[in-house]
KEDOTI-137942 format. One record per residue: residue number from 1; x, y, z of N, C-alpha, C in turn. Coordinates in nm, 2 decimals, decimal comma. Each point is the difference from the previous one (the first is absolute). Layout:
<pts>
{NUM; {X; Y; Z}; {X; Y; Z}; {X; Y; Z}}
...
</pts>
This chain:
<pts>
{1; {-17,25; 6,40; -0,98}; {-0,17; 0,00; -0,02}; {0,02; -0,02; -0,13}}
{2; {-0,08; -0,13; -0,08}; {0,00; -0,02; -0,10}; {-0,10; 0,08; -0,07}}
{3; {0,01; 0,02; -0,13}; {-0,07; 0,06; -0,12}; {-0,05; -0,09; -0,09}}
{4; {-0,15; 0,00; -0,01}; {-0,05; -0,09; -0,08}; {0,02; 0,02; -0,15}}
{5; {0,01; -0,08; -0,08}; {0,02; 0,00; -0,16}; {-0,09; 0,10; -0,06}}
{6; {-0,12; 0,00; 0,05}; {-0,09; 0,07; -0,06}; {0,01; 0,20; 0,04}}
{7; {0,05; -0,01; 0,11}; {0,04; 0,14; 0,03}; {0,12; 0,04; -0,07}}
{8; {0,11; -0,09; -0,01}; {0,08; 0,03; -0,09}; {-0,03; 0,06; -0,14}}
{9; {-0,08; -0,10; -0,06}; {-0,06; 0,00; -0,13}; {-0,07; 0,16; -0,01}}
{10; {-0,08; 0,03; 0,09}; {-0,06; 0,11; 0,00}; {0,07; 0,09; 0,01}}
{11; {0,10; 0,02; 0,11}; {0,11; 0,11; 0,00}; {0,07; 0,03; -0,15}}
{12; {0,04; -0,09; -0,07}; {0,06; 0,04; -0,15}; {-0,07; 0,08; -0,04}}
{13; {-0,12; 0,00; -0,01}; {-0,06; 0,10; -0,09}; {-0,03; 0,11; 0,06}}
{14; {0,04; 0,05; 0,10}; {-0,02; 0,11; 0,09}; {0,14; 0,09; 0,03}}
{15; {0,09; -0,03; -0,09}; {0,14; 0,06; 0,04}; {0,02; 0,15; -0,11}}
{16; {0,07; 0,05; 0,05}; {-0,01; 0,13; -0,03}; {0,15; 0,01; -0,10}}
{17; {-0,06; 0,00; -0,14}; {0,13; -0,02; -0,09}; {0,04; 0,19; -0,05}}
{18; {-0,10; 0,06; -0,02}; {0,05; 0,12; -0,07}; {-0,09; 0,10; 0,08}}
{19; {0,01; 0,13; -0,01}; {-0,07; 0,10; 0,02}; {-0,02; 0,12; -0,09}}
{20; {-0,13; 0,07; 0,01}; {0,00; 0,07; -0,10}; {-0,06; 0,17; 0,06}}
{21; {0,09; 0,05; 0,06}; {-0,05; 0,12; 0,08}; {0,08; 0,14; -0,07}}
{22; {-0,03; 0,00; -0,08}; {0,02; 0,13; -0,07}; {-0,02; 0,13; 0,05}}
{23; {-0,07; -0,01; 0,11}; {-0,02; 0,13; 0,04}; {0,09; 0,04; 0,14}}
{24; {0,09; -0,11; 0,02}; {0,09; 0,05; 0,06}; {0,12; 0,04; -0,02}}
{25; {0,02; -0,01; -0,12}; {0,10; 0,08; -0,09}; {0,08; -0,08; -0,09}}
{26; {0,12; 0,01; -0,04}; {0,07; -0,09; -0,08}; {0,03; -0,14; 0,00}}
{27; {-0,05; -0,08; -0,07}; {0,05; -0,14; 0,08}; {0,13; -0,06; -0,07}}
{28; {0,07; -0,07; 0,07}; {0,09; -0,09; -0,05}; {-0,02; -0,13; 0,04}}
{29; {0,00; -0,11; -0,08}; {-0,02; -0,13; 0,08}; {0,13; -0,07; 0,00}}
{30; {0,04; -0,02; 0,11}; {0,09; -0,09; 0,05}; {-0,02; -0,17; -0,04}}
{31; {0,12; -0,08; 0,06}; {-0,05; -0,14; -0,02}; {-0,12; -0,06; 0,08}}
{32; {0,02; 0,08; 0,15}; {-0,09; -0,02; 0,06}; {-0,08; 0,10; 0,08}}
{33; {0,03; 0,13; 0,00}; {-0,06; 0,13; 0,07}; {-0,04; 0,09; -0,10}}
{34; {-0,12; 0,05; -0,04}; {-0,05; 0,11; -0,09}; {0,03; 0,10; 0,08}}
{35; {0,07; 0,13; -0,04}; {0,01; 0,12; 0,04}; {-0,02; 0,06; -0,05}}
{36; {-0,06; 0,12; 0,05}; {-0,08; 0,14; -0,03}; {0,04; 0,09; 0,07}}
{37; {0,10; 0,11; -0,11}; {0,01; 0,13; 0,03}; {-0,07; 0,11; 0,04}}
{38; {-0,02; 0,05; 0,10}; {-0,11; 0,11; 0,03}; {0,03; 0,11; -0,05}}
{39; {-0,07; 0,10; -0,01}; {0,03; 0,15; -0,01}; {0,08; 0,09; 0,13}}
{40; {0,00; -0,06; 0,09}; {0,02; 0,04; 0,12}; {0,15; -0,05; 0,05}}
{41; {0,06; -0,07; -0,09}; {0,14; -0,03; 0,06}; {0,01; -0,16; 0,07}}
{42; {-0,13; -0,09; 0,00}; {-0,01; -0,11; 0,07}; {0,01; -0,11; -0,13}}
{43; {0,02; -0,11; 0,08}; {-0,03; -0,12; -0,10}; {-0,09; -0,09; 0,08}}
{44; {-0,05; -0,05; -0,08}; {-0,13; -0,10; 0,08}; {0,04; -0,16; -0,10}}
{45; {0,02; -0,08; 0,10}; {0,04; -0,18; -0,03}; {-0,08; -0,03; 0,04}}
{46; {-0,05; -0,08; -0,12}; {-0,10; -0,13; 0,05}; {0,06; -0,12; -0,05}}
{47; {0,04; -0,07; 0,09}; {0,04; -0,11; 0,00}; {-0,11; -0,12; -0,08}}
{48; {0,03; -0,07; -0,09}; {-0,10; -0,08; -0,06}; {0,06; -0,15; 0,07}}
{49; {-0,11; -0,09; -0,03}; {0,06; -0,15; 0,00}; {0,07; -0,04; -0,14}}
{50; {0,08; 0,06; -0,06}; {0,06; -0,05; -0,08}; {0,15; -0,07; 0,05}}
{51; {0,00; -0,11; -0,02}; {0,14; -0,05; 0,02}; {0,12; 0,02; -0,14}}
{52; {0,09; 0,00; 0,09}; {0,13; 0,06; -0,11}; {0,11; -0,08; 0,05}}
{53; {0,06; -0,09; -0,07}; {0,11; -0,09; 0,00}; {0,08; 0,02; -0,11}}
{54; {0,13; 0,02; 0,00}; {0,10; -0,04; -0,11}; {-0,03; 0,14; -0,11}}
{55; {-0,03; 0,10; 0,05}; {-0,01; 0,11; -0,09}; {-0,16; -0,03; -0,04}}
{56; {-0,05; -0,04; 0,01}; {-0,14; -0,06; -0,08}; {-0,15; 0,03; 0,11}}
{57; {-0,08; 0,03; -0,06}; {-0,14; -0,02; 0,07}; {-0,06; -0,12; -0,03}}
{58; {0,00; -0,09; 0,09}; {-0,06; -0,14; -0,02}; {-0,16; -0,05; 0,01}}
{59; {-0,03; 0,12; 0,07}; {-0,15; -0,02; 0,05}; {-0,03; 0,07; 0,11}}
{60; {-0,13; -0,03; 0,09}; {-0,01; 0,07; 0,08}; {-0,03; -0,12; 0,15}}
{61; {-0,01; 0,05; 0,10}; {-0,03; -0,09; 0,10}; {-0,09; 0,10; 0,13}}
{62; {-0,14; -0,06; 0,05}; {-0,06; 0,09; 0,07}; {0,08; 0,03; 0,14}}
{63; {-0,05; 0,12; 0,02}; {0,04; 0,09; 0,12}; {0,19; 0,00; -0,02}}
{64; {0,06; -0,02; -0,09}; {0,14; 0,01; 0,00}; {0,04; 0,16; 0,00}}
{65; {-0,07; 0,08; -0,08}; {0,03; 0,14; 0,04}; {-0,03; 0,06; 0,10}}
{66; {-0,13; -0,03; 0,12}; {0,02; 0,04; 0,10}; {0,09; -0,05; 0,12}}
{67; {0,06; -0,13; -0,01}; {0,12; -0,06; 0,07}; {0,08; 0,07; -0,02}}
{68; {0,09; 0,04; -0,15}; {0,13; 0,08; -0,01}; {-0,05; 0,13; 0,03}}
{69; {-0,13; 0,08; -0,01}; {0,02; 0,14; 0,03}; {0,00; 0,02; 0,15}}
{70; {-0,05; -0,12; 0,07}; {0,01; 0,03; 0,18}; {0,11; 0,00; 0,02}}
{71; {0,06; -0,13; -0,05}; {0,17; -0,05; 0,04}; {0,10; 0,15; -0,03}}
{72; {-0,02; 0,07; -0,10}; {0,05; 0,11; -0,02}; {-0,01; 0,13; 0,08}}
{73; {-0,13; -0,01; -0,01}; {-0,04; 0,10; 0,13}; {0,04; -0,02; 0,14}}
{74; {0,00; -0,15; 0,00}; {0,06; -0,04; 0,17}; {0,17; 0,08; 0,00}}
{75; {0,07; -0,08; -0,12}; {0,14; 0,04; -0,01}; {0,01; 0,17; 0,01}}
{76; {-0,06; 0,05; -0,07}; {0,05; 0,20; -0,03}; {-0,06; 0,05; 0,12}}
{77; {-0,13; -0,04; 0,10}; {0,01; 0,06; 0,10}; {0,09; -0,08; 0,15}}
{78; {0,07; -0,08; -0,02}; {0,07; -0,05; 0,10}; {0,15; 0,03; -0,05}}
{79; {0,03; 0,06; -0,10}; {0,17; 0,05; -0,01}; {-0,04; 0,15; -0,04}}
{80; {-0,09; 0,05; -0,01}; {0,00; 0,16; -0,01}; {0,12; 0,07; 0,09}}
{81; {0,03; -0,07; 0,12}; {0,10; 0,08; 0,09}; {0,13; -0,02; -0,04}}
{82; {0,04; -0,13; -0,08}; {0,12; -0,02; -0,08}; {0,02; 0,07; -0,14}}
{83; {-0,09; 0,02; -0,08}; {-0,02; 0,04; -0,12}; {-0,09; 0,07; -0,03}}
{84; {-0,04; 0,13; -0,04}; {-0,15; 0,06; -0,01}; {-0,04; -0,05; -0,14}}
{85; {-0,12; 0,03; -0,02}; {-0,08; -0,09; -0,11}; {-0,11; 0,08; -0,07}}
{86; {-0,02; -0,04; -0,10}; {-0,11; 0,10; -0,08}; {-0,13; -0,06; 0,04}}
{87; {-0,07; -0,07; 0,09}; {-0,12; -0,03; 0,05}; {-0,06; 0,11; 0,07}}
{88; {-0,11; 0,02; -0,03}; {-0,12; 0,11; 0,03}; {-0,09; -0,07; 0,09}}
{89; {-0,05; -0,09; -0,05}; {-0,13; -0,10; 0,08}; {-0,05; -0,10; -0,12}}
{90; {-0,09; -0,11; 0,10}; {0,03; -0,11; -0,05}; {-0,18; -0,01; 0,01}}
{91; {-0,11; 0,05; -0,10}; {-0,10; 0,00; 0,04}; {-0,07; -0,11; -0,03}}
{92; {0,02; -0,10; -0,08}; {-0,05; -0,12; 0,01}; {0,10; -0,12; -0,03}}
{93; {-0,04; -0,12; 0,01}; {0,11; -0,12; 0,02}; {0,07; -0,02; -0,15}}
{94; {-0,05; 0,05; -0,12}; {0,04; 0,02; -0,12}; {0,08; 0,11; -0,04}}
{95; {-0,02; 0,07; 0,08}; {0,03; 0,17; -0,03}; {0,14; 0,06; 0,09}}
{96; {0,11; 0,07; -0,07}; {0,05; 0,06; 0,10}; {0,01; 0,15; -0,09}}
{97; {0,02; 0,13; 0,08}; {0,00; 0,10; -0,07}; {0,14; 0,06; 0,07}}
{98; {0,05; 0,07; -0,09}; {0,14; 0,04; 0,02}; {0,05; 0,13; -0,07}}
{99; {0,10; 0,06; 0,03}; {0,08; 0,13; -0,05}; {0,03; -0,08; -0,14}}
{100; {-0,01; 0,07; -0,10}; {0,04; -0,04; -0,14}; {0,15; 0,06; -0,01}}
{101; {0,06; -0,10; -0,02}; {0,17; 0,01; 0,00}; {0,09; -0,09; -0,13}}
{102; {0,07; 0,06; -0,01}; {0,09; -0,08; -0,12}; {0,04; -0,16; 0,07}}
{103; {-0,02; -0,09; -0,07}; {0,06; -0,13; 0,08}; {0,12; -0,03; -0,06}}
{104; {0,09; -0,06; 0,09}; {0,15; -0,02; -0,06}; {-0,01; -0,12; -0,08}}
{105; {0,06; 0,01; -0,11}; {-0,03; -0,12; -0,11}; {0,09; -0,12; 0,05}}
{106; {0,08; -0,05; 0,10}; {0,06; -0,09; 0,06}; {-0,04; -0,07; 0,10}}
{107; {-0,04; -0,13; 0,04}; {-0,03; -0,08; 0,10}; {0,16; -0,03; 0,05}}
{108; {-0,02; 0,01; 0,13}; {0,12; 0,00; 0,09}; {-0,05; -0,16; 0,10}}
{109; {0,11; -0,11; -0,07}; {-0,08; -0,11; 0,06}; {0,15; 0,00; 0,07}}
{110; {-0,05; -0,08; 0,13}; {0,14; -0,04; 0,10}; {-0,03; -0,18; 0,00}}
{111; {0,12; -0,06; -0,03}; {-0,07; -0,15; -0,01}; {0,15; -0,08; 0,13}}
{112; {-0,05; -0,07; 0,04}; {0,08; -0,06; 0,08}; {0,05; -0,16; -0,01}}
{113; {-0,12; -0,03; -0,09}; {0,02; -0,14; -0,07}; {0,03; -0,02; -0,13}}
{114; {0,07; -0,08; -0,02}; {0,00; -0,04; -0,14}; {-0,07; -0,09; -0,07}}
{115; {-0,13; 0,05; -0,04}; {-0,10; -0,05; -0,07}; {-0,12; 0,05; -0,09}}
{116; {-0,06; -0,03; -0,03}; {-0,12; 0,02; -0,13}; {0,03; -0,06; -0,13}}
{117; {-0,11; 0,05; -0,05}; {-0,01; -0,08; -0,12}; {0,00; 0,08; -0,11}}
{118; {-0,05; 0,13; 0,00}; {-0,03; 0,10; -0,10}; {0,12; 0,03; -0,07}}
{119; {0,00; 0,08; -0,11}; {0,12; 0,07; -0,07}; {0,06; 0,08; 0,07}}
{120; {-0,06; 0,08; 0,09}; {0,09; 0,08; 0,09}; {0,01; -0,06; 0,13}}
{121; {0,00; -0,12; 0,02}; {0,06; -0,07; 0,13}; {0,12; -0,02; 0,03}}
{122; {0,07; 0,01; 0,08}; {0,14; 0,01; 0,03}; {0,05; -0,17; -0,03}}
{123; {-0,07; -0,11; 0,03}; {0,03; -0,11; -0,03}; {-0,04; -0,04; -0,12}}
{124; {-0,04; 0,04; -0,09}; {-0,02; 0,01; -0,15}; {0,12; 0,03; -0,05}}
{125; {0,06; 0,10; 0,03}; {0,10; 0,06; -0,06}; {0,15; -0,12; 0,04}}
{126; {-0,05; -0,03; 0,14}; {0,14; -0,05; 0,06}; {0,02; -0,15; -0,06}}
{127; {-0,12; -0,08; -0,04}; {-0,01; -0,10; -0,01}; {0,05; -0,02; -0,19}}
{128; {0,00; 0,11; -0,06}; {0,06; 0,01; -0,14}; {0,15; 0,02; 0,04}}
{129; {0,08; 0,01; 0,11}; {0,11; 0,03; 0,00}; {0,06; 0,13; 0,01}}
{130; {-0,09; 0,08; 0,03}; {0,01; 0,16; 0,03}; {0,06; 0,02; 0,14}}
{131; {0,11; 0,06; 0,02}; {0,05; -0,01; 0,11}; {0,01; 0,17; 0,12}}
{132; {-0,07; 0,08; -0,16}; {-0,02; 0,14; 0,05}; {-0,17; 0,02; 0,00}}
{133; {-0,05; 0,04; 0,10}; {-0,16; 0,04; 0,00}; {-0,03; 0,15; 0,04}}
{134; {-0,03; 0,09; -0,08}; {0,00; 0,13; 0,04}; {0,10; 0,08; 0,05}}
{135; {0,09; -0,05; -0,06}; {0,16; 0,06; 0,05}; {0,06; -0,08; 0,11}}
{136; {-0,07; -0,09; 0,07}; {0,06; -0,09; 0,13}; {0,04; -0,12; -0,05}}
{137; {0,12; 0,01; 0,04}; {0,09; -0,14; -0,04}; {-0,05; -0,12; 0,09}}
{138; {-0,01; -0,11; -0,06}; {-0,08; -0,09; 0,07}; {0,14; -0,12; 0,01}}
{139; {0,00; -0,08; 0,10}; {0,09; -0,12; 0,02}; {-0,03; -0,13; -0,09}}
{140; {0,07; -0,08; -0,07}; {-0,02; -0,12; -0,01}; {-0,06; -0,10; 0,04}}
{141; {-0,11; -0,07; 0,01}; {-0,04; -0,14; 0,10}; {-0,10; 0,04; 0,08}}
{142; {-0,11; 0,09; -0,03}; {-0,10; 0,05; 0,06}; {-0,13; -0,08; -0,05}}
{143; {-0,08; -0,06; 0,09}; {-0,11; -0,07; -0,02}; {-0,14; 0,05; 0,00}}
{144; {-0,06; -0,03; -0,12}; {-0,14; 0,06; 0,04}; {-0,07; 0,02; 0,13}}
{145; {-0,03; 0,09; 0,01}; {-0,08; 0,05; 0,13}; {0,08; 0,04; 0,12}}
{146; {0,15; -0,02; -0,01}; {0,10; 0,01; 0,13}; {-0,02; 0,14; 0,00}}
{147; {0,03; 0,01; 0,12}; {0,02; 0,17; 0,07}; {0,12; 0,07; -0,07}}
{148; {-0,01; 0,12; -0,03}; {0,12; 0,04; -0,04}; {0,07; 0,05; 0,11}}
{149; {0,14; 0,02; -0,01}; {0,08; 0,04; 0,08}; {-0,03; 0,14; 0,08}}
{150; {-0,08; 0,09; -0,07}; {-0,04; 0,10; 0,05}; {-0,12; 0,07; -0,07}}
{151; {-0,10; 0,08; 0,01}; {-0,10; 0,01; -0,10}; {0,07; 0,13; -0,09}}
{152; {-0,05; -0,03; -0,10}; {0,04; 0,14; -0,14}; {-0,09; 0,07; -0,04}}
{153; {0,02; 0,09; -0,06}; {-0,11; 0,08; -0,06}; {0,02; -0,05; -0,16}}
{154; {-0,11; -0,01; -0,04}; {-0,02; -0,05; -0,15}; {-0,13; 0,07; -0,09}}
{155; {0,08; 0,14; -0,04}; {-0,13; 0,07; -0,04}; {-0,03; -0,04; -0,12}}
{156; {-0,13; 0,02; -0,05}; {-0,05; -0,02; -0,16}; {-0,08; 0,10; -0,05}}
{157; {-0,01; 0,00; -0,13}; {-0,11; 0,13; -0,06}; {-0,14; -0,06; 0,06}}
{158; {-0,08; 0,10; -0,01}; {-0,14; 0,01; 0,00}; {-0,06; -0,01; -0,12}}
{159; {-0,03; -0,11; -0,10}; {-0,02; 0,01; -0,12}; {-0,18; 0,05; -0,01}}
{160; {0,00; 0,06; -0,13}; {-0,17; 0,02; 0,01}; {-0,06; -0,13; -0,03}}
{161; {-0,13; 0,03; 0,02}; {-0,10; -0,10; -0,03}; {0,01; -0,09; -0,13}}
{162; {0,02; -0,13; 0,03}; {0,07; -0,04; -0,16}; {0,10; -0,02; -0,03}}
{163; {0,13; 0,07; 0,09}; {0,15; -0,04; -0,04}; {0,01; -0,08; 0,14}}
{164; {0,13; -0,04; -0,01}; {0,07; -0,07; 0,10}; {0,13; 0,09; 0,09}}
{165; {0,01; -0,01; 0,13}; {0,09; 0,06; 0,06}; {0,11; -0,08; -0,02}}
{166; {0,12; 0,06; 0,01}; {0,14; -0,03; -0,02}; {0,08; 0,03; 0,14}}
{167; {0,03; -0,09; 0,02}; {0,12; 0,02; 0,12}; {0,14; 0,05; -0,04}}
{168; {0,05; 0,08; 0,09}; {0,09; 0,09; -0,04}; {0,11; 0,07; 0,11}}
{169; {0,11; 0,03; 0,00}; {0,08; 0,05; 0,09}; {-0,03; 0,11; 0,04}}
{170; {0,07; 0,10; 0,07}; {-0,02; 0,11; 0,01}; {0,06; 0,09; -0,09}}
{171; {0,11; -0,04; -0,05}; {0,01; 0,08; -0,09}; {-0,03; -0,01; -0,19}}
{172; {-0,09; -0,10; -0,01}; {-0,06; -0,03; -0,11}; {-0,10; 0,07; 0,03}}
{173; {-0,10; -0,01; 0,09}; {-0,13; 0,12; 0,04}; {0,04; 0,09; -0,03}}
{174; {0,12; 0,07; 0,07}; {0,02; 0,13; -0,04}; {0,04; 0,04; -0,18}}
{175; {0,05; -0,11; -0,01}; {0,02; 0,04; -0,18}; {-0,12; -0,01; -0,08}}
{176; {-0,10; -0,04; 0,08}; {-0,11; 0,01; -0,11}; {-0,09; 0,06; 0,02}}
{177; {0,03; 0,11; 0,09}; {-0,04; 0,16; 0,04}; {-0,13; 0,01; 0,01}}
{178; {-0,02; -0,11; 0,06}; {-0,18; 0,01; 0,06}; {-0,02; 0,08; 0,18}}
{179; {0,12; -0,03; 0,05}; {0,03; 0,09; 0,13}; {0,13; 0,07; 0,00}}
{180; {-0,02; 0,10; 0,10}; {0,14; 0,03; -0,02}; {0,09; -0,04; 0,15}}
{181; {0,12; 0,04; -0,01}; {0,10; -0,09; 0,11}; {-0,09; 0,05; 0,12}}
{182; {-0,03; 0,14; 0,03}; {-0,05; 0,04; 0,13}; {-0,13; -0,08; 0,02}}
{183; {-0,10; -0,03; -0,08}; {-0,10; -0,04; 0,04}; {0,02; -0,18; 0,01}}
{184; {0,09; -0,04; -0,05}; {0,04; -0,14; 0,03}; {0,05; -0,03; 0,12}}
{185; {0,10; 0,11; 0,07}; {0,06; -0,04; 0,10}; {-0,10; 0,02; 0,10}}
{186; {-0,08; 0,12; 0,00}; {-0,09; 0,01; 0,09}; {-0,12; -0,11; 0,02}}
{187; {0,00; -0,07; -0,11}; {-0,12; -0,13; 0,06}; {0,08; -0,10; 0,01}}
{188; {0,14; 0,01; -0,03}; {0,07; -0,17; 0,02}; {0,03; 0,03; 0,17}}
</pts>
């Protein structure tokens, strides 16, 4: 189905850029989600239409928040038997209500291919001649987009809005003191 140029232009003026719902609780604004911590121990996550790439907010895209929230809800629902999660309900396409909890400030990225263009990508490091990435020794002669001999865990910091994530080994992450050894190993 093709969408007309007029419909797309009209939609651009209808994006959800930010929320001001102070009656819900204390607000924290992330790159994409506006979070409200309630007095009863819940967190209301409103997924906006903000687009974030390379650790920066670039603009908005109509319905992006709804798509992202519904995808997250589907995955949380379909994996709760594997790993319990924080979701209480999804009362709106852009809203998720969850148990307020302290997030682990580490992203656990599993890579099966040597690819990417960002500063945290494995290919960026490899193309500069680095042969150790997040504690994993890589062989010479790999080509961009090539499948790795086996998938590897490549953690990175979870930077605050306006800062950049940093790829690091398990040992480096633990040395930063942002997460305990027990919590890291439980997540990995």
